[in-house]
C-alpha positions, 0 to 999 in steps of 0.5 A: 680048635674044633669050635674055630673050624666050625666058625670057619665053616659057618662063615663059608656057608654064609658067604655061599648062601649070599651068592646070587642064584644059590639053591642048596648046599650039602656038606658030607664026609667022604664016607657019604654021611651027610653032616649039614644040608640046606635048601633055599626056600623049601627045606631039602628032605634028608633022603634027597641030600643022602641021594645027592651025596651018594651020587656025587661021591661015586662021580668023584671017585670015578673022575679021580680014577679016570684022571689018573689013567689019562694024565701023569702026576701032578696033572692027575688030581681033581680039586673040584667038579662043575656040572651044568644042566638045563635047570641048575649048576652043581659045584663039587669040591673035596678037601681032606675028608669032607666034600661040599656040594653047592647047587645054584641056578644057571645064571647064564640061562636066567639072563638069556630068559630075561633078555628074551622076555618082552617088556611090559607095556 
């Protein structure tokens, strides 16, 4: 049973890594322990993965608490969080006792930059 779940996780991670703009992913349990992490190109240092994990779990806890204050059930649950900055986009999804963090390039910004570049003569 556990090996089958590992294969499912491997397949999902493989699909995520093939997505255009993929930069990194982190899989952690809800105690904040980083289980797997990888960064496209140069390796992500473990302390950076732990820092992301800590900040993201704190954000998820606060988001859930505020949603429960603002809305009545069943509209008060948070399945995923999407954050866009000037440099990248972060997608956070919690399922059961695990959290997946995916960081990708902002495709909209990238396409705008490519459109503004003058063509080569």
